[in-house]
C-alpha positions in Angstrom: 95.3 110.6 78.3 96.4 107.1 77.8 93.8 104.8 75.7 91.3 103.6 78.0 88.8 100.7 78.3 85.8 100.7 77.9 84.6 101.2 82.0 83.3 98.3 83.9 79.1 97.8 83.9 78.2 98.7 87.5 75.5 96.7 88.4 74.0 96.0 92.2 73.2 92.3 92.2 70.8 92.3 95.2 67.4 91.6 94.6 66.6 93.3 97.8 65.0 97.1 96.8 66.2 98.1 100.4 70.3 97.2 99.4 72.0 100.1 98.3 75.3 99.0 97.2 78.0 100.5 95.3 77.0 98.6 91.9 73.7 101.7 92.6 76.5 104.4 93.3 79.2 103.8 90.9 78.8 105.3 87.0 81.2 105.0 84.0 82.3 108.0 82.9 84.0 110.3 80.9 87.1 111.9 82.2 85.7 115.3 80.9 82.8 114.9 83.3 85.0 113.9 86.2 85.4 117.6 88.1 81.5 116.3 88.5 82.6 113.4 90.9 83.3 113.6 94.8 85.8 110.3 93.6 87.2 109.0 91.3 88.5 104.9 90.3 90.8 104.7 87.8 92.0 100.8 86.4 95.9 99.7 85.9 95.9 96.5 85.0 99.5 95.8 84.5 101.9 94.0 86.4 105.5 93.0 84.8 107.2 94.8 86.8 106.2 92.3 90.5 109.2 91.1 91.6 107.7 87.6 92.1 104.6 86.3 91.4 102.3 88.0 88.8 98.2 87.7 88.2 97.5 91.7 89.7 96.8 93.1 85.9 93.3 91.0 86.6 92.9 93.1 89.7 91.2 96.1 88.5 88.3 94.1 87.3 88.2 91.9 90.1 87.7 94.5 92.8 85.0 96.5 91.3 83.1 93.3 90.7 83.1 92.8 94.2 83.1 96.7 95.2 79.9 96.0 93.3 78.4 93.8 95.5 79.3 95.6 98.9 77.1 97.3 100.5 77.3 101.3 101.2 76.5 101.7 104.6 78.9 102.6 107.3 78.1 102.6 111.2 80.5 105.6 111.7 80.1 107.5 108.3 77.7 109.0 105.7 77.0 106.6 103.0 79.4 107.3 100.2 78.5 110.1 98.0 79.2 110.4 93.8 81.8 108.3 92.3 82.6 108.0 88.7 84.5 104.8 86.7 87.0 105.9 84.3 87.6 102.5 83.2 91.2 100.7 82.7 94.2 102.9 81.0 96.3 101.2 78.7 99.1 102.8 75.9 98.2 104.3 72.9 101.0 106.9 70.6 100.5 108.7 68.2 100.8 107.9 64.4 104.3 107.3 64.1 105.6 106.8 67.9 106.5 103.8 69.4 104.8 102.3 72.2 106.4 102.2 76.1 107.3 99.1 76.6 110.1 99.0 79.0 109.0 99.4 83.1 110.3 103.0 83.1 109.1 104.1 79.6 105.4 102.9 80.9 105.8 104.6 84.3 106.6 107.8 82.1 103.8 107.7 79.7 101.6 107.0 82.7 102.6 109.9 84.3 102.4 112.4 80.9 99.6 111.3 79.2 97.0 110.4 82.1 97.7 110.7 86.2 99.1 113.7 85.9 95.5 114.7 84.0 93.2 112.4 86.4 95.1 114.6 89.5 94.3 117.7 87.4 90.2 117.5 88.5 88.2 117.9 91.0 87.6 114.7 91.9 89.9 112.3 94.5 91.5 109.3 92.6 91.3 106.0 93.4 93.2 104.1 91.4 93.0 100.5 91.2 96.5 97.7 90.7 98.1 96.5 89.2 101.5 96.3 91.0 103.3 98.3 93.4 105.9 99.6 90.4 102.7 102.3 89.2 102.9 104.1 92.8 105.3 106.4 91.0 103.5 107.4 88.4 100.7 107.7 90.4 101.7 109.8 93.2 105.5 111.5 91.5 102.6 114.8 89.7 101.5 115.8 93.5 105.3 116.6 94.0 104.8 119.7 91.5 101.7 120.7 94.0 103.7 121.4 96.9 104.7 119.4 99.3 104.0 115.4 99.6 104.1 112.5 102.1 103.2 109.1 101.0 102.0 106.6 103.9 102.7 102.7 102.8 100.2 100.1 104.6 103.2 97.5 103.3 104.4 94.9 104.6 108.2 96.0 102.6 109.5 99.7 102.4 109.9 99.1 98.7 112.9 101.8 98.5 115.0 98.8 96.8 118.4 100.4 94.3 116.7 101.0 90.7 119.4 98.8 89.1 118.3 97.5 85.8 115.1 99.8 85.3 112.2 100.1 88.2 110.6 97.4 89.9 107.5 96.6 92.1 110.2 97.0 95.0 111.5 100.4 93.6 108.7 102.8 94.1 109.3 105.3 96.9 113.4 105.0 96.3 112.3 106.4 92.6 109.7 109.2 94.6 112.3 110.4 97.6 114.6 110.8 94.3 112.1 112.7 92.7 111.3 115.2 95.9 109.3 113.2 98.1 108.8 115.4 101.3 107.5 112.4 104.5 107.4 108.7 104.0 105.7 106.2 106.0 105.0 102.7 106.3 102.1 101.0 108.4 102.2 97.0 108.7 106.6 96.3 107.7 106.8 92.3 109.2 110.3 91.9 110.5 113.1 89.6 108.3 110.9 91.5 105.3 113.5 93.8 104.2 117.1 94.3 104.2 118.6 96.7 107.0 120.4 99.0 104.2 116.9 99.8 103.1 116.0 100.5 106.5 118.6 102.5 107.2 117.6 104.0 103.4 114.1 105.4 105.2 115.6 106.3 108.4 117.9 108.7 107.2 115.4 110.7 105.3 113.0 111.1 108.1 110.7 108.3 107.1 108.5 106.6 109.5 108.3 102.8 109.9 104.9 101.5 111.9 105.7 97.9 112.2 102.6 94.5 112.1 103.2 94.5 115.8 102.7 97.9 116.7 99.4 97.7 115.0 98.0 94.8 116.5 98.8 96.4 119.5 96.8 99.7 118.5 95.8 100.3 115.0 94.4 103.7 116.0 98.2 104.7 118.0 99.8 103.3 114.7 98.3 105.9 112.2 98.7 108.1 114.7 102.6 107.7 114.3 102.2 108.0 110.7 100.1 110.6 110.7 103.0 112.4 112.4 105.2 111.6 110.1 103.5 113.3 107.4 103.8 117.0 109.5 102.5 119.4 107.7 103.0 119.0 104.2 100.8 120.2 101.4 98.9 116.5 100.4 98.9 113.4 101.4 98.6 110.4 99.1 97.8 106.7 100.5 98.7 103.2 99.3 97.6 100.3 99.7 100.0 96.7 99.3 97.6 93.8 100.2 100.7 92.2 101.0 100.8 94.5 104.6 97.5 91.6 105.5 98.3 88.3 106.7 98.6 85.7 104.2 95.5 83.6 105.5 93.5 87.0 104.7 95.1 87.8 101.7 96.5 84.3 99.7 96.5 85.9 96.9 98.9 88.2 96.7 102.6 88.6 94.9 104.6 87.8 98.1 102.4 86.9 101.1 103.6 86.2 104.4 102.8 85.6 107.7 102.7 87.6 110.7 100.4 90.8 109.1 97.7 92.8 109.5 93.9 91.6 109.8 91.3 92.7 107.9 90.0 94.7 110.5 93.0 96.8 112.1 93.6 97.8 108.2 90.5 99.1 107.4 89.9 100.5 110.8 93.9 102.3 110.2 93.1 103.3 106.2 89.7 105.1 107.0 91.4 107.4 109.3 94.3 108.0 107.0 91.8 108.4 104.3 89.3 110.7 107.5 93.2 113.8 106.6 91.5 116.5 104.6 95.2 116.6 102.7 94.4 113.3 101.0 94.8 113.6 97.3 95.0 110.1 96.1 94.6 106.3 97.4 95.5 103.3 95.4 95.6 99.6 96.2 98.0 97.0 94.5 99.1 93.7 94.3 95.6 92.1 94.2 96.4 89.2 92.1 93.1 86.8 91.6 94.5 84.4 89.4 96.7 83.4 93.0 93.7 83.8 95.2 91.7 81.4 97.4 88.2 81.7 98.3 88.1 85.2 97.0 89.8 86.4 100.1 92.0 89.0 99.3 89.5 90.2 95.9 87.2 90.9 99.2 89.4 92.4 101.3 91.0 94.9 98.8 87.5 95.6 97.5 86.5 96.4 101.2 89.3 98.5 102.0 88.1 100.6 99.2 84.7 101.4 100.7 86.6 102.0 103.6 88.7 104.7 102.5 86.1 105.8 100.7 84.0 106.2 103.8 86.5 107.9 105.4 87.7 110.7 102.3 83.8 111.6 102.1 83.0 111.8 105.8 85.8 114.5 105.5 84.2 116.4 102.3 81.1 116.8 103.3 
């Protein structure tokens, strides 16, 4: 596996013995023990592929800190199960081998030496980004295991052409070119994409569910996205925090108005995560240095909690 930073020290800050927080539940583990857990957290502190403002490299640690202080109780789901933390991925080569430098080389390195192995375990990988370019190495290994669909919570479609190398705006075009079977974007904004990219998705049978449609009914919006997944073998869910309205998530690369509320996002995420084909989940583009009052980090941590609640409800 790629070089791994020491795992985060999980502790629960509450002094109330009745409070059960994620800091009480998550354990720092070695990769060899991943099969013993329902889900494993994997940090990816990279943001050199961001088109806009950087800062997402600091996302994994900040999300962990806020998640550790989040209570585990959900009124409609069982408390969380067993969760391990594999620490943060990095880059290391054999003696004499050059380390990856370009975004394309880093994507390839992560896929060959880390994410492919993580997906081979019995645990659900929960990737904490980092920028949106990581979606490609995070999801691509699933293409070898059968048909794959991706649900992208995002203000943008992220199917830009790969010209001078991959960016945070190219992961789904890369996945399509690698054989992706289905794609749905939930929360896309009007006036935030190019017509050529909307046409690209449409020509491939993708589904675009706008932020307006989510606002009208998040359950129906989620169902539209799931209908686009058909009867595929595996489902990968990505949450780009810029899907949220800028008032709820100022700390992202490209904040814009007109986005989802946190409540709408959490409801839709839990519905997606409760699909028994879920094979991977990620949070990307959370940039703590750009945040105000911790709103974006808090939203990211709770999106992880809601995703785990939906997934573990099915697993049990």
